[in-house]
PyMOL CGO cylinders between C-alpha atoms (Angstrom):
from pymol import cmd
from pymol.cgo import CYLINDER

trace = [
    CYLINDER, -14.54, 58.48, 13.91, -13.59, 57.66, 17.38, 0.3, 1, 1, 1, 1, 1, 1,
    CYLINDER, -13.59, 57.66, 17.38, -10.18, 57.23, 18.14, 0.3, 1, 1, 1, 1, 1, 1,
    CYLINDER, -10.18, 57.23, 18.14, -9.51, 54.86, 21.23, 0.3, 1, 1, 1, 1, 1, 1,
    CYLINDER, -9.51, 54.86, 21.23, -6.49, 53.33, 22.92, 0.3, 1, 1, 1, 1, 1, 1,
    CYLINDER, -6.49, 53.33, 22.92, -6.03, 49.57, 23.38, 0.3, 1, 1, 1, 1, 1, 1,
    CYLINDER, -6.03, 49.57, 23.38, -6.57, 48.43, 26.90, 0.3, 1, 1, 1, 1, 1, 1,
    CYLINDER, -6.57, 48.43, 26.90, -3.12, 47.49, 27.49, 0.3, 1, 1, 1, 1, 1, 1,
    CYLINDER, -3.12, 47.49, 27.49, -1.62, 50.78, 26.38, 0.3, 1, 1, 1, 1, 1, 1,
    CYLINDER, -1.62, 50.78, 26.38, -4.03, 52.31, 28.87, 0.3, 1, 1, 1, 1, 1, 1,
    CYLINDER, -4.03, 52.31, 28.87, -3.10, 49.95, 31.91, 0.3, 1, 1, 1, 1, 1, 1,
    CYLINDER, -3.10, 49.95, 31.91, 0.73, 51.01, 30.81, 0.3, 1, 1, 1, 1, 1, 1,
    CYLINDER, 0.73, 51.01, 30.81, -0.13, 54.54, 30.87, 0.3, 1, 1, 1, 1, 1, 1,
    CYLINDER, -0.13, 54.54, 30.87, -2.03, 54.17, 34.21, 0.3, 1, 1, 1, 1, 1, 1,
    CYLINDER, -2.03, 54.17, 34.21, 0.84, 52.44, 35.86, 0.3, 1, 1, 1, 1, 1, 1,
    CYLINDER, 0.84, 52.44, 35.86, 3.47, 55.06, 34.42, 0.3, 1, 1, 1, 1, 1, 1,
    CYLINDER, 3.47, 55.06, 34.42, 1.39, 57.78, 36.00, 0.3, 1, 1, 1, 1, 1, 1,
    CYLINDER, 1.39, 57.78, 36.00, 0.93, 55.72, 39.23, 0.3, 1, 1, 1, 1, 1, 1,
    CYLINDER, 0.93, 55.72, 39.23, 4.78, 55.58, 39.29, 0.3, 1, 1, 1, 1, 1, 1,
    CYLINDER, 4.78, 55.58, 39.29, 5.47, 59.12, 38.60, 0.3, 1, 1, 1, 1, 1, 1,
    CYLINDER, 5.47, 59.12, 38.60, 2.88, 59.63, 41.49, 0.3, 1, 1, 1, 1, 1, 1,
    CYLINDER, 2.88, 59.63, 41.49, 4.97, 57.32, 43.88, 0.3, 1, 1, 1, 1, 1, 1,
    CYLINDER, 4.97, 57.32, 43.88, 8.46, 58.60, 42.61, 0.3, 1, 1, 1, 1, 1, 1,
    CYLINDER, 8.46, 58.60, 42.61, 7.15, 62.25, 43.37, 0.3, 1, 1, 1, 1, 1, 1,
    CYLINDER, 7.15, 62.25, 43.37, 5.71, 61.15, 46.93, 0.3, 1, 1, 1, 1, 1, 1,
    CYLINDER, 5.71, 61.15, 46.93, 8.82, 59.73, 47.96, 0.3, 1, 1, 1, 1, 1, 1,
    CYLINDER, 8.82, 59.73, 47.96, 11.13, 62.49, 46.65, 0.3, 1, 1, 1, 1, 1, 1,
    CYLINDER, 11.13, 62.49, 46.65, 9.00, 64.89, 48.78, 0.3, 1, 1, 1, 1, 1, 1,
    CYLINDER, 9.00, 64.89, 48.78, 9.25, 62.53, 51.99, 0.3, 1, 1, 1, 1, 1, 1,
    CYLINDER, 9.25, 62.53, 51.99, 13.16, 62.12, 51.68, 0.3, 1, 1, 1, 1, 1, 1,
    CYLINDER, 13.16, 62.12, 51.68, 13.54, 65.74, 51.09, 0.3, 1, 1, 1, 1, 1, 1,
    CYLINDER, 13.54, 65.74, 51.09, 11.60, 66.29, 54.10, 0.3, 1, 1, 1, 1, 1, 1,
    CYLINDER, 11.60, 66.29, 54.10, 13.46, 63.90, 56.31, 0.3, 1, 1, 1, 1, 1, 1,
    CYLINDER, 13.46, 63.90, 56.31, 16.70, 65.48, 54.92, 0.3, 1, 1, 1, 1, 1, 1,
    CYLINDER, 16.70, 65.48, 54.92, 15.55, 68.95, 55.98, 0.3, 1, 1, 1, 1, 1, 1,
    CYLINDER, 15.55, 68.95, 55.98, 14.65, 67.67, 59.42, 0.3, 1, 1, 1, 1, 1, 1,
    CYLINDER, 14.65, 67.67, 59.42, 17.55, 65.81, 60.03, 0.3, 1, 1, 1, 1, 1, 1,
    CYLINDER, 17.55, 65.81, 60.03, 19.42, 68.99, 59.00, 0.3, 1, 1, 1, 1, 1, 1,
    CYLINDER, 19.42, 68.99, 59.00, 17.42, 71.17, 61.24, 0.3, 1, 1, 1, 1, 1, 1,
    CYLINDER, 17.42, 71.17, 61.24, 18.11, 68.65, 64.11, 0.3, 1, 1, 1, 1, 1, 1,
    CYLINDER, 18.11, 68.65, 64.11, 21.73, 68.63, 63.87, 0.3, 1, 1, 1, 1, 1, 1,
    CYLINDER, 21.73, 68.63, 63.87, 22.04, 72.23, 63.71, 0.3, 1, 1, 1, 1, 1, 1,
    CYLINDER, 22.04, 72.23, 63.71, 19.90, 72.76, 66.62, 0.3, 1, 1, 1, 1, 1, 1,
    CYLINDER, 19.90, 72.76, 66.62, 21.44, 69.89, 68.63, 0.3, 1, 1, 1, 1, 1, 1,
    CYLINDER, 21.44, 69.89, 68.63, 24.80, 71.45, 67.85, 0.3, 1, 1, 1, 1, 1, 1,
    CYLINDER, 24.80, 71.45, 67.85, 24.06, 75.12, 69.00, 0.3, 1, 1, 1, 1, 1, 1,
    CYLINDER, 24.06, 75.12, 69.00, 22.51, 73.82, 71.93, 0.3, 1, 1, 1, 1, 1, 1,
    CYLINDER, 22.51, 73.82, 71.93, 25.37, 71.55, 72.71, 0.3, 1, 1, 1, 1, 1, 1,
    CYLINDER, 25.37, 71.55, 72.71, 27.96, 74.18, 72.22, 0.3, 1, 1, 1, 1, 1, 1,
    CYLINDER, 27.96, 74.18, 72.22, 26.12, 76.36, 74.85, 0.3, 1, 1, 1, 1, 1, 1,
    CYLINDER, 26.12, 76.36, 74.85, 25.94, 73.69, 77.36, 0.3, 1, 1, 1, 1, 1, 1,
    CYLINDER, 25.94, 73.69, 77.36, 22.57, 72.70, 77.05, 0.3, 1, 1, 1, 1, 1, 1,
    CYLINDER, 22.57, 72.70, 77.05, 22.97, 68.93, 77.26, 0.3, 1, 1, 1, 1, 1, 1,
    CYLINDER, 22.97, 68.93, 77.26, 19.56, 67.86, 78.94, 0.3, 1, 1, 1, 1, 1, 1,
    CYLINDER, 19.56, 67.86, 78.94, 17.36, 69.08, 75.82, 0.3, 1, 1, 1, 1, 1, 1,
    CYLINDER, 17.36, 69.08, 75.82, 16.01, 66.64, 73.32, 0.3, 1, 1, 1, 1, 1, 1,
    CYLINDER, 16.01, 66.64, 73.32, 15.14, 67.97, 70.08, 0.3, 1, 1, 1, 1, 1, 1,
    CYLINDER, 15.14, 67.97, 70.08, 11.80, 67.08, 67.90, 0.3, 1, 1, 1, 1, 1, 1,
    CYLINDER, 11.80, 67.08, 67.90, 11.46, 68.17, 64.68, 0.3, 1, 1, 1, 1, 1, 1,
    CYLINDER, 11.46, 68.17, 64.68, 8.30, 68.11, 62.29, 0.3, 1, 1, 1, 1, 1, 1,
    CYLINDER, 8.30, 68.11, 62.29, 8.92, 69.55, 59.26, 0.3, 1, 1, 1, 1, 1, 1,
    CYLINDER, 8.92, 69.55, 59.26, 10.74, 72.99, 59.91, 0.3, 1, 1, 1, 1, 1, 1,
    CYLINDER, 10.74, 72.99, 59.91, 9.16, 73.33, 63.24, 0.3, 1, 1, 1, 1, 1, 1,
    CYLINDER, 9.16, 73.33, 63.24, 11.28, 72.41, 66.44, 0.3, 1, 1, 1, 1, 1, 1,
    CYLINDER, 11.28, 72.41, 66.44, 9.79, 71.53, 69.81, 0.3, 1, 1, 1, 1, 1, 1,
    CYLINDER, 9.79, 71.53, 69.81, 12.50, 71.59, 72.82, 0.3, 1, 1, 1, 1, 1, 1,
    CYLINDER, 12.50, 71.59, 72.82, 11.94, 68.96, 75.61, 0.3, 1, 1, 1, 1, 1, 1,
    CYLINDER, 11.94, 68.96, 75.61, 14.03, 68.12, 78.67, 0.3, 1, 1, 1, 1, 1, 1,
    CYLINDER, 14.03, 68.12, 78.67, 15.67, 69.94, 81.50, 0.3, 1, 1, 1, 1, 1, 1,
    CYLINDER, 15.67, 69.94, 81.50, 17.48, 73.38, 81.92, 0.3, 1, 1, 1, 1, 1, 1,
    CYLINDER, 17.48, 73.38, 81.92, 18.38, 74.99, 85.00, 0.3, 1, 1, 1, 1, 1, 1,
    CYLINDER, 18.38, 74.99, 85.00, 16.50, 78.39, 84.99, 0.3, 1, 1, 1, 1, 1, 1,
    CYLINDER, 16.50, 78.39, 84.99, 13.96, 80.43, 82.87, 0.3, 1, 1, 1, 1, 1, 1,
    CYLINDER, 13.96, 80.43, 82.87, 16.53, 82.17, 81.47, 0.3, 1, 1, 1, 1, 1, 1,
    CYLINDER, 16.53, 82.17, 81.47, 18.11, 79.07, 79.99, 0.3, 1, 1, 1, 1, 1, 1,
    CYLINDER, 18.11, 79.07, 79.99, 14.79, 78.38, 78.41, 0.3, 1, 1, 1, 1, 1, 1,
    CYLINDER, 14.79, 78.38, 78.41, 14.70, 81.75, 76.71, 0.3, 1, 1, 1, 1, 1, 1,
    CYLINDER, 14.70, 81.75, 76.71, 18.32, 81.37, 75.66, 0.3, 1, 1, 1, 1, 1, 1,
    CYLINDER, 18.32, 81.37, 75.66, 17.85, 77.82, 74.36, 0.3, 1, 1, 1, 1, 1, 1,
    CYLINDER, 17.85, 77.82, 74.36, 14.80, 79.03, 72.19, 0.3, 1, 1, 1, 1, 1, 1,
    CYLINDER, 14.80, 79.03, 72.19, 16.76, 82.34, 70.84, 0.3, 1, 1, 1, 1, 1, 1,
    CYLINDER, 16.76, 82.34, 70.84, 19.74, 79.95, 70.03, 0.3, 1, 1, 1, 1, 1, 1,
    CYLINDER, 19.74, 79.95, 70.03, 17.32, 77.09, 68.11, 0.3, 1, 1, 1, 1, 1, 1,
    CYLINDER, 17.32, 77.09, 68.11, 15.46, 80.01, 66.38, 0.3, 1, 1, 1, 1, 1, 1,
    CYLINDER, 15.46, 80.01, 66.38, 18.65, 81.41, 65.00, 0.3, 1, 1, 1, 1, 1, 1,
    CYLINDER, 18.65, 81.41, 65.00, 19.33, 77.88, 63.21, 0.3, 1, 1, 1, 1, 1, 1,
    CYLINDER, 19.33, 77.88, 63.21, 19.12, 78.00, 59.42, 0.3, 1, 1, 1, 1, 1, 1,
    CYLINDER, 19.12, 78.00, 59.42, 15.77, 76.30, 57.99, 0.3, 1, 1, 1, 1, 1, 1,
    CYLINDER, 15.77, 76.30, 57.99, 13.86, 76.78, 61.16, 0.3, 1, 1, 1, 1, 1, 1,
    CYLINDER, 13.86, 76.78, 61.16, 10.27, 78.09, 61.22, 0.3, 1, 1, 1, 1, 1, 1,
    CYLINDER, 10.27, 78.09, 61.22, 9.13, 78.12, 64.71, 0.3, 1, 1, 1, 1, 1, 1,
    CYLINDER, 9.13, 78.12, 64.71, 10.54, 76.87, 68.03, 0.3, 1, 1, 1, 1, 1, 1,
    CYLINDER, 10.54, 76.87, 68.03, 8.30, 75.98, 71.21, 0.3, 1, 1, 1, 1, 1, 1,
    CYLINDER, 8.30, 75.98, 71.21, 9.35, 74.85, 74.41, 0.3, 1, 1, 1, 1, 1, 1,
    CYLINDER, 9.35, 74.85, 74.41, 8.05, 72.00, 76.52, 0.3, 1, 1, 1, 1, 1, 1,
    CYLINDER, 8.05, 72.00, 76.52, 11.15, 72.48, 78.95, 0.3, 1, 1, 1, 1, 1, 1,
    CYLINDER, 11.15, 72.48, 78.95, 11.13, 71.97, 82.54, 0.3, 1, 1, 1, 1, 1, 1,
    CYLINDER, 11.13, 71.97, 82.54, 13.20, 74.12, 84.97, 0.3, 1, 1, 1, 1, 1, 1,
    CYLINDER, 13.20, 74.12, 84.97, 15.39, 71.40, 87.28, 0.3, 1, 1, 1, 1, 1, 1,
    CYLINDER, 15.39, 71.40, 87.28, 18.43, 73.20, 88.79, 0.3, 1, 1, 1, 1, 1, 1,
    CYLINDER, 18.43, 73.20, 88.79, 21.50, 70.99, 88.60, 0.3, 1, 1, 1, 1, 1, 1,
    CYLINDER, 21.50, 70.99, 88.60, 22.76, 69.29, 91.53, 0.3, 1, 1, 1, 1, 1, 1,
    CYLINDER, 22.76, 69.29, 91.53, 26.15, 70.13, 92.91, 0.3, 1, 1, 1, 1, 1, 1,
    CYLINDER, 26.15, 70.13, 92.91, 28.84, 67.87, 92.16, 0.3, 1, 1, 1, 1, 1, 1,
    CYLINDER, 28.84, 67.87, 92.16, 30.69, 65.93, 94.95, 0.3, 1, 1, 1, 1, 1, 1,
    CYLINDER, 30.69, 65.93, 94.95, 33.73, 63.97, 95.51, 0.3, 1, 1, 1, 1, 1, 1,
    CYLINDER, 33.73, 63.97, 95.51, 34.80, 61.91, 98.55, 0.3, 1, 1, 1, 1, 1, 1,
    CYLINDER, 34.80, 61.91, 98.55, 38.65, 60.77, 98.50, 0.3, 1, 1, 1, 1, 1, 1,
    CYLINDER, 38.65, 60.77, 98.50, 39.49, 58.28, 101.55, 0.3, 1, 1, 1, 1, 1, 1,
    CYLINDER, 39.49, 58.28, 101.55, 42.59, 56.59, 102.29, 0.3, 1, 1, 1, 1, 1, 1,
    CYLINDER, 42.59, 56.59, 102.29, 42.73, 52.94, 102.55, 0.3, 1, 1, 1, 1, 1, 1,
    CYLINDER, 42.73, 52.94, 102.55, 44.56, 50.28, 104.33, 0.3, 1, 1, 1, 1, 1, 1,
    CYLINDER, 44.56, 50.28, 104.33, 47.55, 49.91, 101.49, 0.3, 1, 1, 1, 1, 1, 1,
    CYLINDER, 47.55, 49.91, 101.49, 48.39, 53.73, 101.28, 0.3, 1, 1, 1, 1, 1, 1,
    CYLINDER, 48.39, 53.73, 101.28, 46.30, 54.33, 98.34, 0.3, 1, 1, 1, 1, 1, 1,
    CYLINDER, 46.30, 54.33, 98.34, 42.89, 56.02, 97.43, 0.3, 1, 1, 1, 1, 1, 1,
    CYLINDER, 42.89, 56.02, 97.43, 39.46, 55.33, 97.23, 0.3, 1, 1, 1, 1, 1, 1,
    CYLINDER, 39.46, 55.33, 97.23, 37.99, 58.04, 95.27, 0.3, 1, 1, 1, 1, 1, 1,
    CYLINDER, 37.99, 58.04, 95.27, 33.84, 58.11, 94.81, 0.3, 1, 1, 1, 1, 1, 1,
    CYLINDER, 33.84, 58.11, 94.81, 31.23, 60.99, 93.68, 0.3, 1, 1, 1, 1, 1, 1,
    CYLINDER, 31.23, 60.99, 93.68, 29.55, 62.39, 90.89, 0.3, 1, 1, 1, 1, 1, 1,
    CYLINDER, 29.55, 62.39, 90.89, 30.92, 64.63, 88.10, 0.3, 1, 1, 1, 1, 1, 1,
    CYLINDER, 30.92, 64.63, 88.10, 28.80, 66.24, 84.95, 0.3, 1, 1, 1, 1, 1, 1,
    CYLINDER, 28.80, 66.24, 84.95, 31.16, 64.33, 82.09, 0.3, 1, 1, 1, 1, 1, 1,
    CYLINDER, 31.16, 64.33, 82.09, 33.95, 62.48, 80.90, 0.3, 1, 1, 1, 1, 1, 1,
    CYLINDER, 33.95, 62.48, 80.90, 36.32, 65.72, 80.37, 0.3, 1, 1, 1, 1, 1, 1,
    CYLINDER, 36.32, 65.72, 80.37, 35.91, 66.39, 84.24, 0.3, 1, 1, 1, 1, 1, 1,
    CYLINDER, 35.91, 66.39, 84.24, 36.59, 62.91, 84.93, 0.3, 1, 1, 1, 1, 1, 1,
    CYLINDER, 36.59, 62.91, 84.93, 39.81, 62.87, 82.94, 0.3, 1, 1, 1, 1, 1, 1,
    CYLINDER, 39.81, 62.87, 82.94, 40.84, 66.26, 84.48, 0.3, 1, 1, 1, 1, 1, 1,
    CYLINDER, 40.84, 66.26, 84.48, 40.42, 64.68, 87.99, 0.3, 1, 1, 1, 1, 1, 1,
    CYLINDER, 40.42, 64.68, 87.99, 42.29, 61.67, 87.15, 0.3, 1, 1, 1, 1, 1, 1,
    CYLINDER, 42.29, 61.67, 87.15, 45.06, 63.86, 85.94, 0.3, 1, 1, 1, 1, 1, 1,
    CYLINDER, 45.06, 63.86, 85.94, 45.08, 65.74, 89.29, 0.3, 1, 1, 1, 1, 1, 1,
    CYLINDER, 45.08, 65.74, 89.29, 45.15, 62.03, 90.91, 0.3, 1, 1, 1, 1, 1, 1,
    CYLINDER, 45.15, 62.03, 90.91, 48.25, 61.03, 88.97, 0.3, 1, 1, 1, 1, 1, 1,
    CYLINDER, 48.25, 61.03, 88.97, 49.73, 64.60, 89.62, 0.3, 1, 1, 1, 1, 1, 1,
    CYLINDER, 49.73, 64.60, 89.62, 49.62, 63.99, 93.46, 0.3, 1, 1, 1, 1, 1, 1,
    CYLINDER, 49.62, 63.99, 93.46, 51.01, 60.54, 93.00, 0.3, 1, 1, 1, 1, 1, 1,
    CYLINDER, 51.01, 60.54, 93.00, 47.86, 58.31, 93.14, 0.3, 1, 1, 1, 1, 1, 1,
    CYLINDER, 47.86, 58.31, 93.14, 47.78, 56.93, 89.41, 0.3, 1, 1, 1, 1, 1, 1,
    CYLINDER, 47.78, 56.93, 89.41, 46.12, 53.69, 90.57, 0.3, 1, 1, 1, 1, 1, 1,
    CYLINDER, 46.12, 53.69, 90.57, 43.50, 55.08, 92.80, 0.3, 1, 1, 1, 1, 1, 1,
    CYLINDER, 43.50, 55.08, 92.80, 40.49, 53.02, 93.12, 0.3, 1, 1, 1, 1, 1, 1,
    CYLINDER, 40.49, 53.02, 93.12, 38.25, 55.06, 90.97, 0.3, 1, 1, 1, 1, 1, 1,
    CYLINDER, 38.25, 55.06, 90.97, 34.32, 54.87, 91.77, 0.3, 1, 1, 1, 1, 1, 1,
    CYLINDER, 34.32, 54.87, 91.77, 33.56, 58.03, 90.49, 0.3, 1, 1, 1, 1, 1, 1,
    CYLINDER, 33.56, 58.03, 90.49, 30.09, 58.66, 88.35, 0.3, 1, 1, 1, 1, 1, 1,
    CYLINDER, 30.09, 58.66, 88.35, 28.74, 60.81, 85.57, 0.3, 1, 1, 1, 1, 1, 1,
    CYLINDER, 28.74, 60.81, 85.57, 25.47, 62.52, 85.63, 0.3, 1, 1, 1, 1, 1, 1,
    CYLINDER, 25.47, 62.52, 85.63, 24.37, 65.31, 83.37, 0.3, 1, 1, 1, 1, 1, 1,
    CYLINDER, 24.37, 65.31, 83.37, 22.11, 66.41, 86.19, 0.3, 1, 1, 1, 1, 1, 1,
    CYLINDER, 22.11, 66.41, 86.19, 25.21, 67.82, 87.98, 0.3, 1, 1, 1, 1, 1, 1,
    CYLINDER, 25.21, 67.82, 87.98, 26.77, 71.32, 87.79, 0.3, 1, 1, 1, 1, 1, 1,
    CYLINDER, 26.77, 71.32, 87.79, 30.32, 71.82, 86.68, 0.3, 1, 1, 1, 1, 1, 1,
    CYLINDER, 30.32, 71.82, 86.68, 33.12, 71.68, 89.75, 0.3, 1, 1, 1, 1, 1, 1,
    CYLINDER, 33.12, 71.68, 89.75, 35.02, 74.93, 89.82, 0.3, 1, 1, 1, 1, 1, 1,
    CYLINDER, 35.02, 74.93, 89.82, 37.48, 73.33, 92.51, 0.3, 1, 1, 1, 1, 1, 1,
    CYLINDER, 37.48, 73.33, 92.51, 38.67, 70.13, 90.23, 0.3, 1, 1, 1, 1, 1, 1,
    CYLINDER, 38.67, 70.13, 90.23, 42.05, 71.85, 89.46, 0.3, 1, 1, 1, 1, 1, 1,
    CYLINDER, 42.05, 71.85, 89.46, 42.89, 72.12, 93.34, 0.3, 1, 1, 1, 1, 1, 1,
    CYLINDER, 42.89, 72.12, 93.34, 42.41, 68.36, 94.27, 0.3, 1, 1, 1, 1, 1, 1,
    CYLINDER, 42.41, 68.36, 94.27, 46.01, 67.71, 93.45, 0.3, 1, 1, 1, 1, 1, 1,
    CYLINDER, 46.01, 67.71, 93.45, 47.19, 70.42, 95.96, 0.3, 1, 1, 1, 1, 1, 1,
    CYLINDER, 47.19, 70.42, 95.96, 45.02, 69.22, 98.59, 0.3, 1, 1, 1, 1, 1, 1,
    CYLINDER, 45.02, 69.22, 98.59, 46.26, 65.64, 98.29, 0.3, 1, 1, 1, 1, 1, 1,
    CYLINDER, 46.26, 65.64, 98.29, 49.73, 66.58, 98.25, 0.3, 1, 1, 1, 1, 1, 1,
    CYLINDER, 49.73, 66.58, 98.25, 48.91, 68.85, 101.58, 0.3, 1, 1, 1, 1, 1, 1,
    CYLINDER, 48.91, 68.85, 101.58, 47.74, 65.59, 103.14, 0.3, 1, 1, 1, 1, 1, 1,
    CYLINDER, 47.74, 65.59, 103.14, 50.23, 63.21, 102.64, 0.3, 1, 1, 1, 1, 1, 1,
    CYLINDER, 50.23, 63.21, 102.64, 51.40, 63.30, 106.47, 0.3, 1, 1, 1, 1, 1, 1,
    CYLINDER, 51.40, 63.30, 106.47, 47.78, 62.59, 107.41, 0.3, 1, 1, 1, 1, 1, 1,
    CYLINDER, 47.78, 62.59, 107.41, 46.75, 59.05, 108.53, 0.3, 1, 1, 1, 1, 1, 1,
    CYLINDER, 46.75, 59.05, 108.53, 42.97, 57.70, 107.84, 0.3, 1, 1, 1, 1, 1, 1,
    CYLINDER, 42.97, 57.70, 107.84, 42.57, 60.40, 105.44, 0.3, 1, 1, 1, 1, 1, 1,
    CYLINDER, 42.57, 60.40, 105.44, 39.24, 61.64, 104.21, 0.3, 1, 1, 1, 1, 1, 1,
    CYLINDER, 39.24, 61.64, 104.21, 38.53, 64.69, 102.05, 0.3, 1, 1, 1, 1, 1, 1,
    CYLINDER, 38.53, 64.69, 102.05, 34.81, 65.53, 100.85, 0.3, 1, 1, 1, 1, 1, 1,
    CYLINDER, 34.81, 65.53, 100.85, 34.21, 68.26, 98.23, 0.3, 1, 1, 1, 1, 1, 1,
    CYLINDER, 34.21, 68.26, 98.23, 30.55, 69.25, 97.77, 0.3, 1, 1, 1, 1, 1, 1,
    CYLINDER, 30.55, 69.25, 97.77, 28.03, 72.25, 98.68, 0.3, 1, 1, 1, 1, 1, 1,
    CYLINDER, 28.03, 72.25, 98.68, 30.67, 74.72, 98.31, 0.3, 1, 1, 1, 1, 1, 1,
    CYLINDER, 30.67, 74.72, 98.31, 32.59, 73.34, 101.03, 0.3, 1, 1, 1, 1, 1, 1,
    CYLINDER, 32.59, 73.34, 101.03, 35.56, 70.84, 101.55, 0.3, 1, 1, 1, 1, 1, 1,
    CYLINDER, 35.56, 70.84, 101.55, 35.86, 68.58, 104.99, 0.3, 1, 1, 1, 1, 1, 1,
    CYLINDER, 35.86, 68.58, 104.99, 39.27, 67.69, 105.74, 0.3, 1, 1, 1, 1, 1, 1,
    CYLINDER, 39.27, 67.69, 105.74, 39.60, 64.57, 107.93, 0.3, 1, 1, 1, 1, 1, 1,
    CYLINDER, 39.60, 64.57, 107.93, 42.59, 62.44, 109.46, 0.3, 1, 1, 1, 1, 1, 1,
    CYLINDER, 42.59, 62.44, 109.46, 45.14, 62.23, 111.99, 0.3, 1, 1, 1, 1, 1, 1,
    CYLINDER, 45.14, 62.23, 111.99, 48.53, 63.66, 112.78, 0.3, 1, 1, 1, 1, 1, 1,
    CYLINDER, 48.53, 63.66, 112.78, 50.54, 63.04, 115.87, 0.3, 1, 1, 1, 1, 1, 1,
    CYLINDER, 50.54, 63.04, 115.87, 52.54, 66.30, 115.92, 0.3, 1, 1, 1, 1, 1, 1,
    CYLINDER, 52.54, 66.30, 115.92, 50.66, 69.58, 116.76, 0.3, 1, 1, 1, 1, 1, 1,
    CYLINDER, 50.66, 69.58, 116.76, 53.30, 71.89, 114.54, 0.3, 1, 1, 1, 1, 1, 1,
    CYLINDER, 53.30, 71.89, 114.54, 52.14, 69.67, 111.66, 0.3, 1, 1, 1, 1, 1, 1,
    CYLINDER, 52.14, 69.67, 111.66, 48.70, 70.10, 112.55, 0.3, 1, 1, 1, 1, 1, 1,
    CYLINDER, 48.70, 70.10, 112.55, 49.00, 73.75, 112.72, 0.3, 1, 1, 1, 1, 1, 1,
    CYLINDER, 49.00, 73.75, 112.72, 50.95, 74.09, 109.18, 0.3, 1, 1, 1, 1, 1, 1,
    CYLINDER, 50.95, 74.09, 109.18, 48.33, 71.43, 107.56, 0.3, 1, 1, 1, 1, 1, 1,
    CYLINDER, 48.33, 71.43, 107.56, 45.30, 73.36, 108.72, 0.3, 1, 1, 1, 1, 1, 1,
    CYLINDER, 45.30, 73.36, 108.72, 46.71, 76.70, 107.48, 0.3, 1, 1, 1, 1, 1, 1,
    CYLINDER, 46.71, 76.70, 107.48, 47.63, 75.15, 104.36, 0.3, 1, 1, 1, 1, 1, 1,
    CYLINDER, 47.63, 75.15, 104.36, 44.43, 73.47, 103.47, 0.3, 1, 1, 1, 1, 1, 1,
    CYLINDER, 44.43, 73.47, 103.47, 42.51, 77.07, 104.48, 0.3, 1, 1, 1, 1, 1, 1,
    CYLINDER, 42.51, 77.07, 104.48, 44.76, 78.74, 101.98, 0.3, 1, 1, 1, 1, 1, 1,
    CYLINDER, 44.76, 78.74, 101.98, 43.98, 76.27, 99.28, 0.3, 1, 1, 1, 1, 1, 1,
    CYLINDER, 43.98, 76.27, 99.28, 40.02, 76.10, 100.09, 0.3, 1, 1, 1, 1, 1, 1,
    CYLINDER, 40.02, 76.10, 100.09, 40.03, 79.92, 99.93, 0.3, 1, 1, 1, 1, 1, 1,
    CYLINDER, 40.03, 79.92, 99.93, 41.73, 79.89, 96.43, 0.3, 1, 1, 1, 1, 1, 1,
    CYLINDER, 41.73, 79.89, 96.43, 38.87, 78.05, 95.01, 0.3, 1, 1, 1, 1, 1, 1,
    CYLINDER, 38.87, 78.05, 95.01, 36.00, 79.89, 96.95, 0.3, 1, 1, 1, 1, 1, 1,
    CYLINDER, 36.00, 79.89, 96.95, 35.42, 76.86, 99.22, 0.3, 1, 1, 1, 1, 1, 1,
    CYLINDER, 35.42, 76.86, 99.22, 34.48, 76.72, 102.85, 0.3, 1, 1, 1, 1, 1, 1,
    CYLINDER, 34.48, 76.72, 102.85, 36.99, 74.35, 105.10, 0.3, 1, 1, 1, 1, 1, 1,
    CYLINDER, 36.99, 74.35, 105.10, 35.45, 72.28, 107.49, 0.3, 1, 1, 1, 1, 1, 1,
    CYLINDER, 35.45, 72.28, 107.49, 38.74, 71.02, 109.55, 0.3, 1, 1, 1, 1, 1, 1,
    CYLINDER, 38.74, 71.02, 109.55, 38.27, 67.75, 111.24, 0.3, 1, 1, 1, 1, 1, 1,
    CYLINDER, 38.27, 67.75, 111.24, 42.22, 67.04, 111.46, 0.3, 1, 1, 1, 1, 1, 1,
    CYLINDER, 42.22, 67.04, 111.46, 42.87, 65.26, 114.67, 0.3, 1, 1, 1, 1, 1, 1,
    CYLINDER, 42.87, 65.26, 114.67, 46.20, 65.24, 116.66, 0.3, 1, 1, 1, 1, 1, 1,
    CYLINDER, 46.20, 65.24, 116.66, 46.76, 61.97, 118.41, 0.3, 1, 1, 1, 1, 1, 1,
    CYLINDER, 46.76, 61.97, 118.41, 50.17, 62.02, 120.51, 0.3, 1, 1, 1, 1, 1, 1,
    CYLINDER, 50.17, 62.02, 120.51, 51.94, 58.44, 120.44, 0.3, 1, 1, 1, 1, 1, 1,
]
cmd.load_cgo(trace, "trace")
């Protein structure tokens, strides 16, 4: 005697099996996506905390590819080592390019209303905020601020010296301070030779404290 299921029952069973296959497939898919997201977040976090902000993380399964720019070959090796230490990572490869960071620069100019025009490039919002605090500390809270942010810029080691330089320059007319390439250029006009000597000495000391070479363009104009 041959036993056979009704066609409708067979169709229901096939549909049920198909449904199980689909559920299994999507569970694997979403599980893989969750793992990739956790790995990407982990790698991004360790790289960001280490200062590698120009790296983009590409994750396939448990394999990681690093793309973007770093400042040196040593930075490539360091970023690879950090990424390999993230939990869940199976392998890490590099497609990173070596592109040294540009030096930060800043131009501060006096305007006709005894205010300031501030322009240049800094690496991030933190340094912009530090600069704004330096300006406020020197009495220029409402300066015309035109500084841009670029991730291609290195960190300015001199940022905390800006307020002191501005305070020294209060007696200068036609002020211009330019900081960049590890030097600071000071230009302005004073009508007193004694003031010139004092300013020159004080500016040199302030520049030396933050390892900047000074270019003194202060002029003395007798009235």
